[in-house]
N, C-alpha and C positions, 0 to 999 in steps of 0.2 A: 456444641459441635465444633471441632477444629476447622479453621479456614483451610487446612491442608488435608481435609478428609478425602480419602480415596476409596472407591469401591473396587474390590479385587475379586477375580474369578477366572478360571480357565487360562491362566497365564497373562491376563490383561489387567490394566489398572485404569479406572475411569475417574477423572477429576470432576468435581461438582462445581456448579456456578456459585457465586457469592450469595449467601442466604442470610436472612435476618437471624436464623438460629446459630449462625457462626459468630455472633457477637454475644458475649455473656449478658444475661438480663440486666445485671446491675450496671453494665457499661454501655448498653444500647443507647440510652438517652444522651450519654456523653461521647458517643462515637464521633470521631473526627470526620472531616469531609472525605468523599470518595477519592481513591488514589488517582493521580493524573496518568494519562496515557498519551502516547504520540504515535501517529501513523503517517507514513509518506507513500504517495502514489505517483508513479511516473507514466507518462505517455510521450511518444517520440515525434520528431521531425518538425517541430515548430507548430505555429498556429496561423490563423488568418486574423491579424490583430483587429481590423475594422469590424469583423464579425464576432470577435471574442470580447472586446472591451465593453463594459456596461455604459449606459448613459445616465446622467443625472448627477446628484450631489452625494456627499458621503453617506448621509442617512436616508436619502430619498432617491433611489436609483432603480433603473430598469435593467434586468439582465439581457444580455445580447442573444442573438440566435444560437450561438454555440452553447452558451450557458443556460439556455431555456429549460433543459431537463432538471436543473437545480432549483427551479422556482418553488417547489414545495419546501425546500431548505433555505429559502431566502433569508429568514431571520437568523439562521445559524451560520451565515457566510461572512467572510471578510475577503473581498476581491482586491488584490494588490496589483496595480498597473504602473508602468513607466520605468521600472528598474532595469538596470543593465548588468548582465553577468559577465564578469571578466573571464579571461581564459588565456592560457599559455601552454604550449607543447602540443604536438600532434595537429590534427585538423579540427575544424569547428565542432564536429560531432563528438570527437574524442574528448577534447577538453571541456566541452559543454556537458557531456554525460558525467565525467568524473569530477567536475568542479561544481555541479549543480547543488549537491548537498554538502560538499566539503569546503567550498570557497577557496580551493587551492589550485595551483598549476600542476601539470603533469611532470613527473620525473623522467629522465632518459629511460628508454626501454626498447623492446623489440617490435612494437606494433607500428607498422608503416602506415602513415596517414595518407589521405587522398590528396590529389592536386599538388603533388610534389612538396608536401608540407614537412616531410621528414618523419622519422620514427619517434615514438614516445612510449612511456610506460604507465605505471599506476599513479594515482593521485598522491600528493605529498602531505596528507594529513587525514584525520578522522572525519567522517560525515556527521552531520548534526544529530542524527538519530542515535549514533553510537556515543556521542558525547552525553546525550540524555541517558542512554542505557548505562553508562558508566556510573551514573548517580542513582538511578532508580531501578536498574535491572537486577540488583542483587537480592531483591525480596521475592522474586518469582523463579519458577523452575527453569525457564528459558530467559537468558539475558535479553535476547531480542529474537524476532522471527522474521526471516527474509523469504518471501514468496515471489515467484515469477510466473509469467505466461509465455511460453515459447521464447525464452531468452537466448538460448543457443550457447555458442562456444565461449570460453573464458578469455576475454580480451577487454581492453579499456573502452570499447564501444558498448559492452554489455555488463558493466559493473558500476553501480552508483553508491553502494554501501561500503564504507571503509572503516575498519576498526582502528586503523592508524596509517601512517605513511607506508605505502607499498603493501598494505594488508587488505586487499579487497575481500568482501564476504559474498560468496555465491548464493543467489536465490535458489530455493527449491522449486523446480519447474513441475514436479510431479505431485498432483494433489493426493494420490494414494500414499506416497511416501510421507508427505507432510501430515496427513491424517494419522498414519501409523506412528509417526514420531510423537504426536501429541496424545493420541488416545489408545495406542496399543503397539506392541512390539511385533511388527510384521516382517522384520528382516530387511536385508538390503538387496535381495535378488528377486526376480519374478517368481522363481520356484518357491523361495521362502515365503513370499507374500501369499502365493496360492495355497501353500500348506497351512499357513496361519488362518486364512479365510475359511478353508475347509474344516479346520479343527474347531473354530469357535464361531463361525458364521457372522457374528455381530458382537461388537463391544457391549451393546445393551443386553443381548441375550445372556452373555457371560455373567452379568452382575444383576440380573433382573430381580432376584429375590432380595438382595441388599437394597436395590433402588426402591422397591416397593416398601421395604421396612423404613427407610429414611423418610420416604414420602408420608408415611403414616404418623411419623413423629413430629412433623413440622406444621406450621400454621398455614392458613389458606393462601396467603401471598407467596410463601415459599413453595407450596405445593404447585401453584400455577407456574412458578418459575422453573421448577423441576420438569413439569410437563412440557413446557416450551423447549427446554434443553434437550429432553429425550426426543422430541419431534424433530428438532434440528439435526441431531446426531443421526437419527434413522434416515432422514432425507439424504444427508451427505453419503452415508454408507450405501444406500440404494443406488444413488447416481454414480458412485465410484465403481460399483459392480457393473453397471451398464456400460460405463466408459471402458472398463478393462475387458469385458466379454469378447469383443471382436478380436483381440490379440492379447495373450498373456504378457507379451513383451512390453506392453504399454506401461507397466509398473517399473521398468528398468530405469536407472538414473539417466542413461543416454539412449534415447529412442531414435531410430533412423527416421528421417523425414520422408514424406511423400509415400507412406505405406498406409493403406486404408486401416482405420481403427487405431492408429498410433498417436501418441501425444503430439508429435511434430506435424500432424496434418493441419494444414491451414484452416480448414473448416471447423476444427475442434477449438479454435481460439476462444470464442465466446463461452463455450461450455466449461473449458478449463478455468477461464477467468471467473466465472460465477462460483465454481467450486472453491477456488482460492479465496474469494471474498467471504464465502460462508465459513471457511476454516479459520480465516483471520479473525472474523468476528467472534467465533467460538473461543479461540485462544485468548482473546481479550476478556470475554465475559466469564471464562473459567479462571481468570487471573493466572494463566500459565505464563503470560508475558504481558508487559505494559508498553513495549516498543515493537512496532511491526512495520513492514514495508511490502508494497505490492508493485512489481515492475512488469508493466505490459510490454512485451517484446524487448526491444533494445534500440539504441540510437541507430539510424539508418535502417529502421524497421521496414521489412519487405512484406509485411502482412497484406493480404488481399481481402478486402471486406466483402466477401461474396455473399454473406448472409443478409446484407442490407437490400432494400428494395427501392430502385433496381440495383442489381448486384454490381459491385465494383471489382473488376477483374485485374486492374493494374495495381502494381505494388505501391504501398503508401509512400515510400521514399521517392520513387520515380515521379509520382504525382506532385510531391512537395517541391520538386525542382522545375516544374512547369512555370511559365511566365504568368505574371499577374493578369495579362490580357487573355489568358486561356480560360474562357468561361466554363467549359465542361470540367476541366481539372479543378477549378476553384469550387465548383458545386460539389464535386466528390470530396474534396478536402473539408468542406463545410460539414458534410454529412458524417465523415469519419470523426472529426473532432466533437461533433454533437453526440455521436454514439458513445465516445469516451466519457463525455459529461454525464450521460445517462448511467454509465457504470458507477461513477462516483456517487450519483444520486442513490443507486441501489445500496452501496456500502453505507452511506450516511443513514439511509432508512433503517438498515439493520442495527446500527449503533443507537439511533434514536428510539427504536422500539424496545431495546434491551434495558432492563431496569437494574440499577444498583441496589444493594441491600437496603439502602435508605429510601428507596422509591424514586430517586432521581434518574434521569436518562444517562446511559453511558456516554452519549455524545456530549453531554454537558461537562464531563470530566476529561474529555479527550480533545486533542488538537490534531487535526488532519490537514496535511499539505498535499496539494496536487501541483506538480511542476513538470517542466519540459526542458530538454537540453538545449533547445533553440527558441528564439523568438520568431524568426522568419526563415523558412526552410530553403527557399530558392537562392538565398544569398548567404546562408549560414550565419546570419546575424543573431547575436544574443541580446541586442537592444529590444526593449519592450517585451521582455520575456514574460510569459503568462504564469501567474501564481494565484491559486485559489486556496483559501484556508477555511476550515469549518470546525465548529465545536468551540466551547468556551474555555477549555483548559482549566477547568475547576473554578471558573469565575475570573480568571486573569485577563481574558480577552473579551472585549465588547464586540458583539457580532451584529449582523445586519448592516454592514458598512462596506463602502466602496472607497478605497484609498488610492490616490494617484500621487506619484512622485516625479521629479525631474529625471531625465535620462542619465544624468551624471551620478545619480545615487546608486551605489553598488548593491548588488543583491546580497553580498555578505552581510549588509546591515539587517536584512530580513532574517538571516540565520541567527544573528545576535538577538533580535527581538523574539524569535521563537524560543531560544534558550531562556531568555528572561521570563517569558510567559510560563515556562516549565519550572520556574523557581531556581534556575541556575544562574548565578551571578557572574556575568562576563561582560567586559567592555568591548571586546573584539573577538572575532572568530574567523578561522581560515587564514589566508595570507594577509598579514597585517597591513601591507601597503594597499590592499584592495578594500579595506574596511575603515569606516569612519565612526562606527558606533551603532546604536540602535536606531531604528526608524522613528522619526518624529511622529507622534500621534498614534502609534500602533497600539500601545496599551493604554 
């Protein structure tokens, strides 16, 4: 069976996950290691470093209160502390956001920064994920997949992915559109999407006969993998329908905010995020892409975490500017950042549960990076910026470690180390005068 096997019916095409049957029998024993993959995840407005940084030694460390939800993934983590992200152009949020994955300064442009910092434009180089995609992205249908959760307007506060200088890539905020792009042609308008859904109801329904025929041909392990794939697809389709039902306009690329049932509604934030993580995991396991990103909101995120208990009704960015002695604000920020850690734990759990065709975990062949545009929100500092990595990058990265570096070490060095872990030979990345090479002891 070809690795590019597609099931087709009723105007849709369904990609299958990687199966043992996709390797010729004579070649299975000699099949190489699983393909490497890279995922980046962003959350905003800095962190609370004392509550974020682990304690202990490199190999024997205890996760902090913020990182506690990642305890089940302890052995898969590399926590990197102490680095400083350089920045130039615009305000701290602007250059932090655009430089986080590019290691570059901002070019001149039309976006006026805060606190009289002047205007700035887009970043002056590619982001690390796109550098990776330029090497490994040609063997999949999508070079890379960019997903977002209520990212908003196109400006340098809301773009972290760059194909090159002045070439930002917009994340897809709409799970329905992302799902349609990957698993069916739903069109680009709410009307087209509604017509497509009415016509075929489900991607799985359209190809059910072929799906059952393929399932009958393969072995027990592949059959279980196909069943898991079908269950995941059906679950996402069901939840997408529930999400869209209050308002057909929720499938439009630009959804007005503060209208009940729309994608822009604040309280839809966790639901959309969960859908996007499920879609991202499916895209990887179907080998539709090997490079993906998930952007939760944007720098200066104004998300209100009303779903937490007790509810947080103040905007995240406003809370991040409160003083260190404001105990109620500090408690709310702790809970916000801990919730984001739990979302990463969910994504890692999906990748750890998914099996490669050789029986290994997808997480073992993947490298995941969680980063932030700031270290400390109330002073816009990029010192002590928080970085959490997970996955073994196909064995290139030793996990279960806590690495600390002096503050003068630039975060560009981390980007170099990530590229090297992905088998891309570089000595520097980003702005050269901000980079001194790979991190010591990272690999």
